[in-house]
C-alpha positions as CSV (number, residue, x, y, z in Angstrom):
1,M,-16.5,8.8,41.7
2,S,-14.9,9.8,38.5
3,I,-15.7,8.4,35.1
4,A,-13.1,8.3,32.4
5,I,-14.5,9.4,29.0
6,P,-12.6,8.0,26.0
7,Q,-11.2,10.7,23.8
8,K,-12.6,10.6,20.3
9,S,-9.9,9.6,17.8
10,K,-9.5,11.8,14.8
11,H,-9.9,8.7,12.6
12,Q,-13.0,7.4,14.4
13,P,-15.5,6.4,11.7
14,S,-18.7,8.4,11.4
15,N,-21.9,7.9,9.4
16,I,-20.6,10.5,7.0
17,R,-17.3,8.9,6.1
18,L,-15.9,11.5,3.7
19,E,-17.3,14.7,5.3
20,D,-15.8,17.8,3.8
21,K,-13.3,15.8,1.7
22,V,-12.6,16.9,-1.9
23,A,-12.5,14.0,-4.4
24,I,-11.8,13.8,-8.1
25,I,-13.2,10.7,-9.9
26,T,-12.0,10.1,-13.5
27,G,-14.3,8.1,-15.7
28,G,-17.0,9.3,-13.3
29,A,-19.8,9.6,-15.8
30,S,-20.7,5.9,-16.0
31,G,-20.1,2.5,-14.5
32,I,-17.9,2.1,-11.5
33,G,-17.1,5.9,-11.6
34,A,-20.7,7.0,-11.5
35,S,-21.5,4.7,-8.6
36,T,-18.5,6.1,-6.8
37,V,-19.6,9.6,-7.4
38,H,-23.0,8.8,-5.8
39,I,-21.5,7.0,-2.8
40,F,-18.9,9.7,-2.2
41,H,-21.5,12.4,-2.4
42,E,-23.8,10.5,0.0
43,N,-20.9,10.4,2.4
44,G,-20.3,14.1,2.5
45,A,-17.6,14.6,-0.1
46,K,-17.3,17.4,-2.6
47,V,-16.9,15.5,-5.9
48,V,-15.5,16.5,-9.2
49,I,-16.5,14.2,-12.1
50,A,-13.9,14.0,-14.9
51,D,-14.9,12.4,-18.1
52,I,-15.3,12.8,-21.9
53,K,-19.0,11.8,-21.8
54,D,-20.2,15.4,-21.3
55,S,-23.9,14.8,-21.3
56,L,-23.8,11.9,-18.9
57,G,-21.4,13.6,-16.5
58,Q,-23.3,16.9,-16.5
59,A,-26.5,15.1,-15.9
60,I,-25.1,13.4,-12.8
61,A,-23.8,16.8,-11.5
62,D,-27.2,18.4,-12.2
63,K,-29.1,15.6,-10.5
64,L,-26.9,15.6,-7.3
65,G,-26.7,19.4,-7.2
66,E,-24.5,21.0,-4.6
67,N,-21.0,19.9,-4.2
68,V,-20.8,17.9,-7.4
69,Y,-19.1,19.5,-10.4
70,Y,-18.4,18.1,-13.9
71,I,-15.2,18.9,-15.9
72,H,-14.5,17.6,-19.4
73,C,-11.2,15.7,-19.2
74,D,-9.4,13.4,-21.6
75,V,-7.1,11.6,-19.1
76,S,-4.5,10.9,-21.8
77,N,-4.1,14.7,-22.3
78,E,-1.8,16.3,-19.8
79,D,-3.2,19.8,-20.3
80,D,-6.7,18.4,-19.5
81,I,-5.4,16.8,-16.3
82,C,-3.6,20.0,-15.3
83,N,-6.8,21.9,-15.8
84,L,-8.8,19.3,-13.8
85,I,-6.5,19.5,-10.8
86,D,-6.1,23.3,-10.9
87,T,-9.8,23.9,-11.3
88,T,-10.6,21.6,-8.4
89,V,-8.1,23.3,-6.1
90,S,-9.3,26.7,-7.2
91,K,-12.9,25.8,-6.5
92,Y,-12.5,23.8,-3.3
93,G,-9.2,24.9,-1.9
94,R,-7.5,21.4,-1.7
95,L,-7.6,17.8,-3.0
96,D,-8.0,14.9,-0.7
97,I,-8.8,11.9,-2.9
98,M,-7.7,11.4,-6.5
99,Y,-9.5,8.3,-7.9
100,N,-7.9,7.3,-11.2
101,N,-10.7,5.1,-12.4
102,A,-11.0,6.0,-16.1
103,G,-10.1,3.1,-18.4
104,I,-11.0,1.2,-21.6
105,M,-11.0,-2.4,-22.7
106,D,-10.3,-4.1,-26.0
107,H,-12.1,-7.2,-27.3
108,A,-12.9,-9.8,-24.7
109,V,-10.4,-12.6,-25.7
110,G,-7.5,-13.2,-28.0
111,G,-4.1,-14.7,-28.1
112,I,-0.8,-13.0,-28.6
113,V,-0.6,-13.9,-32.3
114,D,-3.9,-12.0,-32.9
115,A,-2.9,-9.0,-30.8
116,K,-2.6,-5.6,-32.5
117,K,0.0,-3.0,-31.7
118,S,-2.7,-0.3,-32.1
119,D,-4.8,-1.9,-29.4
120,L,-1.8,-2.0,-27.0
121,E,-1.0,1.6,-27.7
122,R,-4.7,2.7,-27.2
123,L,-5.0,0.8,-23.9
124,F,-1.7,2.1,-22.6
125,G,-2.6,5.6,-23.8
126,V,-5.8,5.8,-21.6
127,N,-5.3,3.2,-18.9
128,L,-1.7,3.8,-17.9
129,V,-0.9,7.3,-19.2
130,G,-4.2,8.5,-17.6
131,A,-3.3,6.9,-14.3
132,F,0.3,8.2,-14.4
133,L,-0.8,11.8,-15.2
134,G,-3.6,11.8,-12.6
135,A,-1.1,10.7,-10.0
136,K,1.6,13.1,-11.0
137,H,-0.6,16.2,-10.9
138,A,-2.5,15.1,-7.8
139,A,0.8,14.6,-6.0
140,R,2.0,18.2,-6.8
141,V,-1.0,19.3,-4.7
142,M,-1.0,16.6,-2.0
143,I,2.8,16.8,-1.2
144,P,2.5,20.4,0.1
145,Q,-0.7,19.5,2.0
146,R,1.2,16.5,3.5
147,R,-1.9,14.4,3.2
148,G,-4.0,12.8,0.5
149,C,-5.2,9.5,-1.1
150,I,-4.5,8.3,-4.6
151,L,-6.6,5.4,-5.9
152,F,-6.5,3.4,-9.1
153,T,-8.9,0.9,-10.6
154,T,-6.9,-2.1,-11.8
155,S,-8.3,-5.6,-12.3
156,V,-8.4,-9.1,-10.9
157,C,-6.2,-10.0,-13.9
158,T,-3.3,-8.6,-11.8
159,A,-3.7,-11.5,-9.5
160,I,-4.6,-14.4,-11.7
161,A,-3.7,-15.1,-15.3
162,G,-5.8,-15.9,-18.3
163,L,-8.7,-13.5,-17.7
164,S,-8.2,-10.9,-20.3
165,T,-6.3,-10.0,-23.5
166,H,-2.5,-9.5,-23.2
167,S,-2.9,-5.8,-23.9
168,Y,-5.4,-5.2,-21.2
169,A,-3.5,-7.3,-18.7
170,A,-0.3,-5.4,-19.5
171,S,-1.9,-2.0,-19.0
172,K,-3.4,-3.1,-15.6
173,Y,-0.2,-4.7,-14.4
174,A,1.6,-1.5,-15.3
175,I,-0.8,0.6,-13.2
176,L,-0.3,-1.8,-10.2
177,G,3.5,-1.4,-10.6
178,L,3.1,2.4,-10.8
179,A,1.0,2.3,-7.6
180,K,3.6,0.2,-5.7
181,N,6.4,2.5,-6.8
182,L,4.5,5.6,-5.8
183,T,3.9,4.2,-2.3
184,P,7.4,4.9,-0.9
185,D,7.7,8.1,-3.0
186,L,4.6,9.7,-1.6
187,G,4.3,8.0,1.8
188,Q,7.0,10.3,3.2
189,Y,4.6,13.2,2.6
190,G,1.6,11.4,4.2
191,V,0.0,10.5,0.9
192,R,-1.5,7.0,0.7
193,V,-1.6,5.0,-2.6
194,N,-3.9,2.0,-3.2
195,C,-5.4,-0.1,-6.0
196,I,-8.8,-1.7,-6.3
197,S,-9.0,-4.8,-8.5
198,P,-12.5,-6.0,-9.3
199,Y,-13.7,-9.2,-10.8
200,G,-15.9,-8.9,-13.9
201,V,-18.4,-6.0,-13.5
202,V,-21.2,-5.4,-15.9
203,T,-21.9,-1.7,-16.4
204,S,-24.7,0.0,-18.1
205,V,-24.2,0.0,-21.9
206,P,-26.5,1.8,-24.3
207,G,-28.6,-0.6,-26.3
208,I,-28.2,-3.4,-23.8
209,A,-31.5,-4.3,-22.1
210,E,-31.6,-4.8,-18.3
211,D,-32.5,-8.5,-18.7
212,Q,-29.5,-9.1,-20.9
213,R,-27.3,-7.3,-18.4
214,S,-28.7,-9.5,-15.6
215,K,-28.0,-12.7,-17.6
216,V,-24.3,-11.6,-18.1
217,E,-24.0,-10.8,-14.4
218,Q,-25.5,-14.2,-13.5
219,R,-23.0,-16.0,-15.8
220,L,-20.1,-14.2,-14.2
221,S,-21.4,-15.1,-10.8
222,D,-21.8,-18.8,-11.8
223,V,-18.1,-18.8,-13.0
224,G,-17.0,-16.9,-9.9
225,N,-16.1,-18.3,-6.5
226,L,-18.6,-16.6,-4.1
227,K,-22.1,-17.9,-4.8
228,G,-25.3,-16.1,-4.0
229,E,-23.7,-12.6,-4.7
230,I,-23.5,-10.5,-7.8
231,L,-20.6,-8.0,-8.2
232,K,-22.1,-4.7,-9.2
233,P,-20.4,-1.3,-9.7
234,E,-21.5,-0.1,-6.3
235,C,-19.6,-2.9,-4.6
236,V,-16.4,-1.5,-6.1
237,A,-17.4,2.0,-5.2
238,R,-17.8,0.9,-1.5
239,A,-14.2,-0.4,-1.6
240,A,-13.1,3.0,-2.8
241,L,-15.1,4.6,-0.1
242,Y,-13.2,2.6,2.5
243,L,-9.8,3.3,1.1
244,G,-10.6,7.0,0.7
245,S,-11.9,7.4,4.2
246,D,-10.0,8.0,7.5
247,E,-10.8,4.4,8.4
248,A,-8.0,3.4,6.1
249,N,-5.6,6.0,7.4
250,Y,-2.7,3.5,7.7
251,V,-3.5,1.5,4.6
252,S,-1.1,2.1,1.7
253,G,0.4,0.0,-1.0
254,L,-2.6,-2.3,-1.1
255,N,-4.1,-4.0,-4.1
256,L,-7.6,-4.6,-2.8
257,L,-9.2,-7.5,-4.7
258,V,-13.0,-7.2,-4.9
259,D,-13.3,-10.7,-6.5
260,G,-15.2,-12.9,-4.1
261,G,-12.1,-15.0,-3.6
262,F,-11.8,-15.9,-7.3
263,S,-8.1,-15.3,-7.5
264,V,-7.2,-17.5,-4.6
265,V,-9.1,-20.6,-5.8
266,N,-7.8,-23.1,-8.4
267,P,-10.9,-23.8,-10.5
268,T,-9.2,-26.9,-12.0
269,M,-8.9,-28.5,-8.6
270,L,-12.5,-27.7,-7.8
271,K,-13.7,-29.4,-10.9
272,F,-11.5,-32.4,-10.1
273,A,-12.9,-32.6,-6.6
274,N,-16.4,-32.7,-8.0
275,L,-15.5,-35.7,-10.2
276,V,-14.0,-37.7,-7.3
């Protein structure tokens, strides 16, 4: 009697989901970026941390040791991005994942009348220009390889209005538009392009005590849709892990919302229902 043994797919998931992959994570010294560095490293990737927070970035690299490397990089500076990509390829021989995560915010709220041109320029200079340059120079390496994955951190504000300032929303919508436009451009070379759009994430901020952070997280959870869960940086990092892995080998052009369903629920209708 013969027994057929299924052939292992080249995309079959393993416990080490990024084994031997080379990844760059911008904004990797803190917050979502730092969580992603740890999770990618745990899953077998060779990780390059790109940031302007030299002491924090180098400390993570020193702690994780082998296969984690820190490079100072201002993502709004094209020379810095070129150096980042070229150094990575020189060190590791290729680039598999470019995670354009670096970004900044302005003040939490504000109408258009109060908006400042300087805030708009600052947010676009880091958020959009950094994403654009990261994608451009990753693509020049990935196109000849005929494979690769480019990721962006956007925001739930790309799916539902009224959650941020106009400057921040404009910068994140612009990144989403860039990602969608890159999808057909790079797909012909086997390069996937995706976005991750999280709900409010509280990251570690110097001077903010852990109990204060927990209170803000709880308030965000109370306002959010999915009860009993707290959105933390590692939740977003796990979404990046999936999109960067071979498990997502046919996923491109996606804006993956990590928002607990917040953007698909009309809160006004929920309040009305509770009154009836």
